[in-house]
C-alpha positions in Angstrom: 118.1 -18.8 -122.3 117.4 -20.7 -125.3 115.6 -18.7 -128.4 113.3 -20.2 -130.8 115.1 -20.3 -134.4 112.2 -18.2 -135.5 112.9 -15.6 -133.0 116.5 -15.4 -133.7 116.5 -13.0 -136.6 114.4 -10.6 -134.6 116.4 -10.8 -131.5 119.8 -10.4 -133.5 118.4 -7.1 -135.2 117.5 -5.6 -131.8 121.0 -6.8 -130.5 122.6 -5.1 -133.5 120.4 -2.0 -133.3 120.3 -1.4 -129.6 123.6 -3.2 -128.0 126.3 -3.6 -130.6 126.7 -4.4 -134.3 128.8 -7.5 -134.5 129.2 -9.9 -137.7 128.6 -12.8 -135.3 125.0 -11.3 -134.8 124.4 -10.1 -138.2 124.6 -14.0 -139.4 121.5 -14.6 -137.6 119.4 -11.9 -139.4 118.0 -14.3 -142.0 114.5 -12.9 -142.5 114.2 -10.2 -145.2 112.1 -8.1 -143.0 114.8 -7.6 -140.3 117.4 -7.4 -142.9 115.6 -4.4 -144.2 115.2 -3.0 -140.7 118.8 -3.5 -140.2 120.0 -1.8 -143.2 117.6 1.2 -142.4 118.5 1.6 -138.9 122.0 0.2 -138.1 124.1 -0.2 -141.3 123.9 -0.3 -145.1 125.9 -3.5 -145.7 126.4 -6.1 -148.6 126.2 -8.9 -146.2 122.7 -7.7 -145.5 121.6 -7.2 -148.8 121.8 -10.8 -149.7 119.1 -11.6 -147.0 116.5 -9.1 -148.7 115.0 -11.7 -150.8 111.5 -10.7 -151.4 110.5 -8.2 -153.7 108.2 -6.3 -151.2 111.3 -5.9 -148.9 113.7 -5.1 -151.9 111.5 -2.3 -153.0 111.3 -0.6 -149.6 115.2 -1.0 -149.4 115.4 0.9 -152.6 113.0 3.4 -151.9 114.1 4.4 -148.2 117.9 3.6 -148.4 119.5 3.2 -151.4 118.9 2.6 -155.2 121.4 -0.5 -155.7 121.7 -2.8 -158.4 122.4 -5.7 -155.9 118.9 -5.0 -154.5 117.1 -4.2 -157.6 117.9 -7.9 -158.8 115.7 -9.2 -156.1 112.6 -7.1 -157.3 110.4 -9.6 -159.2 107.1 -7.9 -159.3 107.3 -5.6 -162.4 104.9 -2.9 -160.4 107.5 -2.4 -158.0 110.4 -0.6 -159.4 112.8 1.6 -157.2 
């Protein structure tokens, strides 16, 4: 079964969340939305933080998981602070 590249990050998230957490699958979690949900539901991991690239996802990452400088740097809107 071949997956569309745009579906890969979602599939990788569900794989890690429901089956097994593997670095080989984490590399496919490239969209900030899925990186955020991965951190929230599976593991808080620096390798995933770098994929949280939008200020929206960085804000929710800080608010619901951990307030970390590594994520704060991605918050670009001044009204969204951790």
